[in-house]
FIZALUM-407285 format. One line per field, with one value per atom (N, C-alpha, C): residue number from 1; residue in one letter; atom name; x, y, z. Coordinates in Angstrom, 2 decimals, always signed. Example, Ala and Ser with C-alpha at 12.3 -4.5 7.8 and 13.67 -1.06 7.14 Angstrom:
drennu (1/1/1/2/2/2)
vexmar (A/A/A/S/S/S)
guza (N/CA/C/N/CA/C)
xx (+13.19/+12.30/+13.20/+12.85/+13.67/+12.90)
yy (-5.69/-4.50/-3.30/-2.25/-1.06/+0.03)
zz (+7.80/+7.80/+7.80/+7.08/+7.14/+7.87)
//
This chain:
drennu (1/1/1/2/2/2/3/3/3/4/4/4/5/5/5/6/6/6/7/7/7/8/8/8/9/9/9/10/10/10/11/11/11/12/12/12/13/13/13/14/14/14/15/15/15/16/16/16/17/17/17/18/18/18/19/19/19/20/20/20/21/21/21/22/22/22/23/23/23/24/24/24/25/25/25/26/26/26/27/27/27/28/28/28/29/29/29/30/30/30/31/31/31/32/32/32/33/33/33/34/34/34/35/35/35/36/36/36/37/37/37/38/38/38/39/39/39/40/40/40/41/41/41/42/42/42/43/43/43/44/44/44/45/45/45/46/46/46/47/47/47/48/48/48/49/49/49/50/50/50/51/51/51/52/52/52/53/53/53/54/54/54/55/55/55/56/56/56/57/57/57/58/58/58/59/59/59/60/60/60/61/61/61/62/62/62/63/63/63/64/64/64/65/65/65/66/66/66/67/67/67/68/68/68/69/69/69/70/70/70/71/71/71/72/72/72/73/73/73/74/74/74/75/75/75/76/76/76/77/77/77/78/78/78/79/79/79/80/80/80/81/81/81/82/82/82/83/83/83/84/84/84/85/85/85/86/86/86/87/87/87/88/88/88/89/89/89/90/90/90/91/91/91/92/92/92/93/93/93/94/94/94/95/95/95/96/96/96/97/97/97/98/98/98/99/99/99/100/100/100/101/101/101/102/102/102/103/103/103/104/104/104/105/105/105/106/106/106/107/107/107/108/108/108/109/109/109/110/110/110/111/111/111/112/112/112/113/113/113/114/114/114/115/115/115/116/116/116/117/117/117/118/118/118/119/119/119/120/120/120/121/121/121/122/122/122/123/123/123/124/124/124/125/125/125/126/126/126/127/127/127/128/128/128/129/129/129/130/130/130/131/131/131/132/132/132/133/133/133/134/134/134/135/135/135/136/136/136/137/137/137/138/138/138/139/139/139/140/140/140/141/141/141/142/142/142/143/143/143/144/144/144/145/145/145/146/146/146/147/147/147/148/148/148/149/149/149/150/150/150/151/151/151)
vexmar (X/X/X/X/X/X/X/X/X/X/X/X/X/X/X/X/X/X/X/X/X/X/X/X/X/X/X/X/X/X/X/X/X/X/X/X/X/X/X/X/X/X/X/X/X/X/X/X/X/X/X/X/X/X/X/X/X/X/X/X/X/X/X/X/X/X/X/X/X/X/X/X/X/X/X/X/X/X/X/X/X/X/X/X/X/X/X/X/X/X/X/X/X/X/X/X/X/X/X/X/X/X/X/X/X/X/X/X/X/X/X/X/X/X/X/X/X/X/X/X/X/X/X/X/X/X/X/X/X/X/X/X/X/X/X/X/X/X/X/X/X/X/X/X/X/X/X/X/X/X/X/X/X/X/X/X/X/X/X/X/X/X/X/X/X/X/X/X/X/X/X/X/X/X/X/X/X/X/X/X/X/X/X/X/X/X/X/X/X/X/X/X/X/X/X/X/X/X/X/X/X/X/X/X/X/X/X/X/X/X/X/X/X/X/X/X/X/X/X/X/X/X/X/X/X/X/X/X/X/X/X/X/X/X/X/X/X/X/X/X/X/X/X/X/X/X/X/X/X/X/X/X/X/X/X/X/X/X/X/X/X/X/X/X/X/X/X/X/X/X/X/X/X/X/X/X/X/X/X/X/X/X/X/X/X/X/X/X/X/X/X/X/X/X/X/X/X/X/X/X/X/X/X/X/X/X/X/X/X/X/X/X/X/X/X/X/X/X/X/X/X/X/X/X/X/X/X/X/X/X/X/X/X/X/X/X/X/X/X/X/X/X/X/X/X/X/X/X/X/X/X/X/X/X/X/X/X/X/X/X/X/X/X/X/X/X/X/X/X/X/X/X/X/X/X/X/X/X/X/X/X/X/X/X/X/X/X/X/X/X/X/X/X/X/X/X/X/X/X/X/X/X/X/X/X/X/X/X/X/X/X/X/X/X/X/X/X/X/X/X/X/X/X/X/X/X/X/X/X/X/X/X/X/X/X/X/X/X/X/X/X/X/X/X/X/X/X/X/X/X/X/X/X)
guza (N/CA/C/N/CA/C/N/CA/C/N/CA/C/N/CA/C/N/CA/C/N/CA/C/N/CA/C/N/CA/C/N/CA/C/N/CA/C/N/CA/C/N/CA/C/N/CA/C/N/CA/C/N/CA/C/N/CA/C/N/CA/C/N/CA/C/N/CA/C/N/CA/C/N/CA/C/N/CA/C/N/CA/C/N/CA/C/N/CA/C/N/CA/C/N/CA/C/N/CA/C/N/CA/C/N/CA/C/N/CA/C/N/CA/C/N/CA/C/N/CA/C/N/CA/C/N/CA/C/N/CA/C/N/CA/C/N/CA/C/N/CA/C/N/CA/C/N/CA/C/N/CA/C/N/CA/C/N/CA/C/N/CA/C/N/CA/C/N/CA/C/N/CA/C/N/CA/C/N/CA/C/N/CA/C/N/CA/C/N/CA/C/N/CA/C/N/CA/C/N/CA/C/N/CA/C/N/CA/C/N/CA/C/N/CA/C/N/CA/C/N/CA/C/N/CA/C/N/CA/C/N/CA/C/N/CA/C/N/CA/C/N/CA/C/N/CA/C/N/CA/C/N/CA/C/N/CA/C/N/CA/C/N/CA/C/N/CA/C/N/CA/C/N/CA/C/N/CA/C/N/CA/C/N/CA/C/N/CA/C/N/CA/C/N/CA/C/N/CA/C/N/CA/C/N/CA/C/N/CA/C/N/CA/C/N/CA/C/N/CA/C/N/CA/C/N/CA/C/N/CA/C/N/CA/C/N/CA/C/N/CA/C/N/CA/C/N/CA/C/N/CA/C/N/CA/C/N/CA/C/N/CA/C/N/CA/C/N/CA/C/N/CA/C/N/CA/C/N/CA/C/N/CA/C/N/CA/C/N/CA/C/N/CA/C/N/CA/C/N/CA/C/N/CA/C/N/CA/C/N/CA/C/N/CA/C/N/CA/C/N/CA/C/N/CA/C/N/CA/C/N/CA/C/N/CA/C/N/CA/C/N/CA/C/N/CA/C/N/CA/C/N/CA/C/N/CA/C/N/CA/C/N/CA/C/N/CA/C/N/CA/C/N/CA/C/N/CA/C/N/CA/C/N/CA/C/N/CA/C/N/CA/C/N/CA/C/N/CA/C/N/CA/C/N/CA/C/N/CA/C/N/CA/C/N/CA/C/N/CA/C/N/CA/C/N/CA/C)
xx (+0.79/+0.00/+0.85/+1.77/+2.66/+3.35/+3.66/+4.31/+3.38/+2.11/+1.14/+0.99/+1.01/+0.87/+2.10/+3.27/+4.49/+4.48/+4.04/+3.97/+2.98/+1.84/+0.83/+1.38/+2.10/+2.68/+3.75/+4.59/+5.64/+5.03/+3.92/+3.25/+2.68/+2.08/+1.54/+2.65/+3.77/+4.89/+5.45/+5.53/+6.02/+5.08/+3.80/+2.82/+2.88/+3.05/+3.15/+4.41/+5.53/+6.80/+6.67/+6.03/+5.83/+4.98/+3.93/+3.04/+3.78/+4.62/+5.38/+6.39/+6.98/+7.94/+7.23/+6.06/+5.30/+4.89/+4.51/+4.09/+5.28/+6.43/+7.62/+8.00/+8.84/+9.28/+10.04/+9.80/+10.44/+11.91/+12.75/+14.18/+14.56/+15.40/+15.81/+17.22/+17.46/+18.81/+19.62/+20.93/+21.79/+21.50/+21.22/+20.91/+19.64/+18.64/+17.39/+17.60/+18.39/+18.69/+19.44/+20.42/+21.19/+20.27/+19.37/+18.45/+17.52/+16.99/+16.08/+16.81/+18.03/+18.81/+19.14/+19.53/+19.85/+18.63/+17.45/+16.22/+15.92/+16.08/+15.81/+16.79/+18.07/+19.07/+18.79/+18.35/+18.03/+16.88/+15.84/+14.71/+15.14/+15.97/+16.44/+17.30/+18.18/+19.03/+18.20/+17.18/+16.30/+15.58/+15.08/+14.41/+15.37/+16.60/+17.61/+17.95/+18.10/+18.41/+17.28/+16.06/+14.90/+14.86/+15.10/+15.08/+16.18/+17.39/+18.50/+18.24/+17.67/+17.33/+16.30/+15.34/+14.33/+14.97/+15.86/+16.55/+17.40/+18.11/+18.95/+18.10/+16.97/+16.08/+15.57/+15.20/+14.73/+15.84/+17.05/+18.19/+18.47/+18.45/+18.72/+17.66/+16.41/+15.34/+15.55/+15.96/+16.21/+17.39/+18.43/+19.60/+19.22/+18.44/+18.01/+17.13/+16.27/+15.41/+16.26/+17.26/+18.15/+18.95/+19.40/+20.15/+19.27/+18.02/+17.10/+16.82/+16.66/+16.43/+17.65/+18.83/+20.06/+20.20/+19.92/+20.00/+19.01/+17.81/+16.79/+17.27/+17.89/+18.41/+19.53/+20.43/+21.53/+21.00/+20.00/+19.41/+18.77/+18.04/+17.40/+18.44/+19.52/+20.60/+21.25/+21.48/+22.06/+21.13/+19.84/+18.87/+18.80/+18.81/+18.77/+20.03/+21.17/+22.43/+22.39/+21.83/+21.69/+20.83/+19.71/+18.81/+19.50/+20.26/+20.97/+22.03/+22.78/+23.83/+23.25/+22.09/+21.46/+20.54/+20.37/+19.45/+18.02/+17.64/+16.27/+15.46/+14.16/+13.26/+13.32/+13.36/+13.39/+12.06/+11.02/+9.72/+9.73/+10.73/+10.83/+11.07/+11.62/+11.83/+10.50/+9.45/+8.13/+7.40/+7.77/+7.06/+7.66/+8.98/+9.68/+10.22/+10.12/+10.61/+12.13/+12.60/+14.03/+14.75/+14.12/+14.77/+15.96/+15.93/+17.04/+17.55/+18.68/+19.16/+19.41/+19.94/+20.21/+18.91/+17.90/+16.60/+15.97/+16.14/+15.63/+16.27/+17.59/+18.30/+17.81/+17.61/+17.13/+15.75/+14.85/+13.49/+13.47/+14.31/+14.36/+14.82/+15.80/+16.25/+15.12/+14.36/+13.24/+12.19/+11.83/+10.84/+11.34/+12.60/+13.15/+13.12/+13.47/+13.47/+12.05/+11.07/+9.69/+9.07/+9.51/+8.94/+9.77/+10.78/+11.65/+10.86/+9.91/+9.15/+8.18/+7.86/+6.91/+7.59/+8.89/+9.61/+9.86/+9.79/+10.10/+11.59/+11.87/+13.27/+14.00/+15.28/+16.03/+16.13/+16.27/+16.38/+17.63/+17.49/+18.64/+19.50/+20.73/+21.63/+21.31/+21.69/+21.43/+22.17/+21.52/+22.14/+22.93/+22.90/+23.64/+25.13/+25.94/+27.38/+27.87/+28.84/+29.41/+30.70/+30.83/+32.06/+33.11/+34.22/+35.30/+36.40/+36.15/+37.13/+36.94/+37.91/+37.80/+38.03/+38.60/+38.88/+37.59/+36.51/+35.24/+34.72/+35.13/+34.69/+35.38/+36.52/+37.26/+37.17/+36.26/+36.08/+35.36/+35.54/+34.83/+35.76/+35.22/+36.08/+36.64/+37.84/+38.49/+38.14/+37.61/+37.19/+38.16/+38.96/+39.84/+41.24/+42.20/+43.59/+44.27/+44.84/+45.50/+46.76/+47.05/+48.22/+49.13/+50.39/+51.37/+51.31/+51.55/+51.48/+52.81/+52.74/+53.94/+54.46/+53.82/+54.32/+53.73)
yy (-1.17/+0.00/+1.26/+1.20/+2.34/+2.50/+1.39/+1.47/+2.11/+1.78/+2.34/+3.84/+4.21/+5.62/+6.40/+5.77/+6.44/+6.56/+5.52/+5.55/+6.62/+6.73/+7.72/+9.12/+9.23/+10.52/+10.91/+10.00/+10.30/+10.63/+9.96/+10.27/+11.68/+12.05/+13.39/+14.44/+14.14/+15.08/+15.23/+14.14/+14.18/+15.01/+14.81/+15.57/+17.06/+17.35/+18.73/+19.37/+18.66/+19.17/+19.45/+18.54/+18.74/+19.98/+20.14/+21.29/+22.58/+22.55/+23.74/+24.11/+23.11/+23.39/+24.00/+23.52/+24.07/+25.50/+25.76/+27.10/+28.05/+27.51/+28.34/+28.96/+30.00/+30.67/+29.70/+29.84/+28.95/+29.31/+28.37/+28.59/+28.33/+29.24/+29.15/+28.59/+27.90/+27.42/+28.59/+28.45/+29.52/+29.78/+28.74/+28.90/+29.71/+29.44/+30.19/+31.66/+31.90/+33.28/+34.00/+33.32/+33.92/+34.24/+33.33/+33.55/+34.73/+34.81/+35.91/+37.24/+37.29/+38.53/+38.91/+37.95/+38.22/+38.77/+38.19/+38.68/+40.12/+40.38/+41.72/+42.74/+42.39/+43.30/+43.55/+42.51/+42.66/+43.65/+43.53/+44.46/+45.89/+46.06/+47.39/+47.97/+47.17/+47.64/+48.02/+47.24/+47.57/+48.88/+49.07/+50.32/+51.50/+51.31/+52.37/+52.70/+51.69/+51.91/+52.65/+52.26/+52.93/+54.40/+54.64/+56.01/+56.85/+56.29/+57.04/+57.30/+56.33/+56.52/+57.64/+57.68/+58.73/+60.10/+60.18/+61.44/+61.87/+60.92/+61.25/+61.73/+61.09/+61.50/+62.91/+63.23/+64.58/+65.61/+65.27/+66.19/+66.42/+65.34/+65.46/+66.33/+66.17/+66.99/+68.46/+68.73/+70.11/+70.71/+69.94/+70.42/+70.70/+69.81/+70.01/+71.24/+71.48/+72.67/+73.93/+73.93/+75.08/+75.31/+74.23/+74.35/+74.92/+74.49/+75.00/+76.49/+76.87/+78.28/+79.13/+78.62/+79.34/+79.49/+78.44/+78.50/+79.52/+79.56/+80.51/+81.95/+82.19/+83.53/+83.91/+82.96/+83.24/+83.57/+82.82/+83.08/+84.46/+84.82/+86.13/+87.24/+87.04/+88.03/+88.17/+87.07/+87.13/+87.87/+87.61/+88.29/+89.78/+90.12/+91.53/+92.26/+91.62/+92.21/+92.46/+91.51/+91.67/+92.89/+93.04/+94.17/+95.50/+95.53/+96.76/+97.10/+96.09/+96.32/+96.83/+96.33/+96.72/+97.93/+98.43/+99.54/+99.20/+97.95/+97.52/+97.74/+97.73/+97.91/+96.71/+97.01/+95.95/+95.20/+95.74/+95.09/+93.78/+93.60/+92.34/+91.15/+91.41/+90.33/+89.71/+90.53/+90.04/+89.36/+89.71/+89.22/+87.94/+87.88/+86.75/+85.83/+84.53/+83.51/+83.63/+83.60/+83.79/+82.50/+81.34/+80.09/+79.74/+80.21/+79.96/+81.32/+81.80/+83.14/+83.35/+82.35/+82.51/+82.70/+81.93/+82.05/+83.41/+83.84/+85.15/+86.26/+86.19/+87.21/+87.26/+86.09/+86.03/+86.65/+86.31/+86.84/+88.34/+88.80/+90.23/+91.02/+90.51/+91.17/+91.24/+90.16/+90.13/+91.16/+91.19/+92.16/+93.57/+93.82/+95.15/+95.55/+94.64/+94.99/+95.19/+94.45/+94.61/+95.91/+96.37/+97.59/+98.83/+98.71/+99.85/+100.99/+100.67/+101.72/+102.42/+101.82/+102.40/+103.24/+103.14/+103.91/+105.32/+106.32/+107.68/+107.80/+108.70/+108.92/+109.54/+109.23/+109.83/+111.34/+112.02/+113.46/+113.88/+114.97/+115.49/+116.34/+116.42/+117.26/+118.73/+119.55/+120.97/+121.51/+122.46/+123.07/+124.32/+124.70/+125.87/+125.54/+126.51/+126.25/+126.16/+125.33/+125.16/+125.94/+126.77/+127.54/+126.66/+126.54/+125.74/+126.62/+127.92/+128.85/+128.99/+128.54/+128.59/+129.99/+130.85/+132.20/+132.94/+132.59/+133.27/+132.94/+131.83/+131.45/+132.30/+132.89/+133.66/+135.17/+135.60/+137.03/+137.67/+138.91/+139.64/+140.05/+140.75/+141.24/+140.10/+140.28/+139.29/+139.59/+138.67/+138.90/+138.30/+137.40/+136.72/+136.67/+137.03/+136.95/+135.96/+134.90/+133.93/+134.54/+134.14/+134.64/+133.47/+133.72/+132.71/+132.35/+131.13/+130.66/+130.96/+131.39/+131.60/+133.01/+133.96/+135.33/+136.14)
zz (+0.00/+0.00/+0.00/+0.85/+0.89/-0.44/-1.06/-2.38/-3.38/-3.30/-4.24/-3.99/-2.72/-2.40/-2.88/-2.72/-3.17/-4.69/-5.38/-6.84/-7.30/-6.67/-7.01/-6.75/-5.62/-5.29/-6.31/-6.70/-7.69/-9.05/-9.41/-10.68/-10.62/-9.49/-9.32/-9.38/-8.76/-8.77/-10.19/-10.95/-12.33/-13.19/-13.05/-13.82/-13.46/-12.19/-11.72/-12.28/-12.29/-12.81/-14.31/-15.06/-16.51/-16.77/-15.98/-16.13/-15.82/-14.79/-14.41/-15.50/-16.11/-17.19/-18.39/-18.71/-19.83/-19.55/-18.29/-17.91/-17.79/-17.50/-17.34/-18.70/-18.67/-19.88/-20.77/-22.09/-23.03/-23.15/-23.20/-23.34/-24.80/-25.34/-26.74/-26.83/-27.92/-28.17/-28.73/-28.76/-29.27/-30.75/-31.51/-32.93/-33.12/-32.30/-32.40/-32.03/-31.00/-30.59/-31.71/-32.31/-33.41/-34.58/-34.90/-36.02/-35.73/-34.51/-34.13/-34.21/-33.70/-33.73/-35.16/-35.98/-37.39/-38.12/-37.88/-38.51/-38.08/-36.81/-36.28/-36.86/-36.92/-37.51/-38.98/-39.67/-41.09/-41.27/-40.43/-40.53/-40.20/-39.18/-38.81/-39.93/-40.50/-41.59/-42.80/-43.12/-44.25/-44.00/-42.78/-42.44/-42.54/-42.07/-42.13/-43.58/-44.40/-45.82/-46.50/-46.23/-46.83/-46.39/-45.11/-44.59/-45.23/-45.34/-45.95/-47.44/-48.13/-49.54/-49.70/-48.81/-48.85/-48.62/-47.63/-47.35/-48.53/-49.14/-50.30/-51.47/-51.69/-52.77/-52.54/-51.30/-50.97/-51.17/-50.73/-50.90/-52.38/-53.15/-54.58/-55.25/-54.87/-55.44/-55.08/-53.85/-53.43/-54.20/-54.40/-55.16/-56.61/-57.20/-58.59/-58.71/-57.72/-57.75/-57.65/-56.77/-56.65/-57.93/-58.55/-59.80/-60.90/-60.97/-61.98/-61.75/-60.49/-60.18/-60.53/-60.24/-60.58/-62.09/-62.82/-64.28/-64.83/-64.25/-64.69/-64.44/-63.28/-62.99/-63.94/-64.22/-65.15/-66.55/-66.99/-68.30/-68.34/-67.30/-67.24/-67.26/-66.52/-66.49/-67.87/-68.56/-69.91/-70.86/-70.76/-71.63/-71.32/-70.03/-69.64/-70.12/-69.99/-70.45/-71.95/-72.69/-74.14/-74.47/-73.77/-74.03/-73.72/-72.64/-72.27/-73.32/-73.76/-74.76/-76.07/-76.45/-77.72/-77.58/-76.36/-76.07/-76.46/-76.24/-76.48/-75.20/-75.35/-74.22/-73.27/-71.97/-70.95/-70.90/-71.49/-71.49/-72.28/-73.13/-73.88/-72.95/-71.76/-70.79/-70.36/-70.32/-69.93/-71.09/-72.30/-73.47/-74.03/-74.08/-74.71/-73.62/-73.86/-72.92/-72.78/-71.53/-71.27/-70.89/-71.07/-70.67/-71.57/-72.82/-73.74/-74.23/-73.70/-74.05/-75.55/-76.23/-77.67/-78.45/-78.09/-78.74/-78.40/-77.16/-76.75/-77.59/-77.75/-78.51/-79.95/-80.53/-81.91/-82.02/-81.11/-81.14/-80.84/-79.93/-79.61/-80.83/-81.56/-82.78/-83.82/-83.93/-84.88/-84.49/-83.20/-82.74/-82.96/-82.67/-82.85/-84.32/-85.21/-86.65/-87.17/-86.64/-87.08/-86.58/-85.44/-84.87/-85.18/-86.01/-86.32/-86.97/-87.84/-88.51/-87.56/-86.45/-85.51/-84.44/-84.34/-83.33/-83.86/-82.98/-83.43/-83.74/-84.66/-85.03/-83.85/-83.71/-82.60/-82.78/-81.67/-81.71/-82.45/-83.23/-83.97/-83.05/-83.39/-82.62/-82.92/-82.01/-82.16/-83.38/-84.05/-85.23/-84.86/-83.60/-83.16/-83.11/-83.50/-83.45/-82.00/-81.80/-80.47/-80.42/-79.40/-79.25/-78.58/-79.26/-78.69/-78.11/-78.15/-77.64/-76.14/-75.36/-73.90/-73.35/-74.15/-73.66/-73.35/-74.04/-73.78/-72.38/-71.85/-70.51/-69.45/-69.80/-68.83/-69.07/-69.91/-70.18/-69.01/-68.83/-67.80/-66.69/-65.71/-64.63/-63.78/-63.35/-62.52/-61.08/-60.41/-59.04/-58.03/-58.46/-57.52/-58.09/-57.28/-57.69/-56.77/-57.32/-56.46/-55.84/-54.61/-53.91/-53.59/-53.55/-53.24/-51.77/-51.44/-50.06/-49.36/-48.12/-47.32/-47.38/-47.92/-47.95/-46.89)
//
């Protein structure tokens, strides 16, 4: 009887130990831990790569926008310089596209030649004779006599 009780008790203890092990935290082998860590690092690296690619794409877009704006300013400056050199109206900058300076110059010349008949003739020079004799500037009473310094 005692043997039966001991056997029953040991069976109960074995079942209790098995249940406790199942309820206890699962233990991982080193291979499983290595695999879990490798998977996690891979996900983090992929996220980091995606984030860096996004940042680089945004930076590149900003640089391209700045370059386009700079090119537009340079083209406008070249067109304005052309108009000033040719004494053309600055209003052509508003009328003709300035993205291509060579094309702008060609079109500005065409517009200027087409409107030449509509422009008033330049003012004529005066017909009065110009006196080149400087002595006439010094005629009249002398009001000031220079004096030597130190006397």
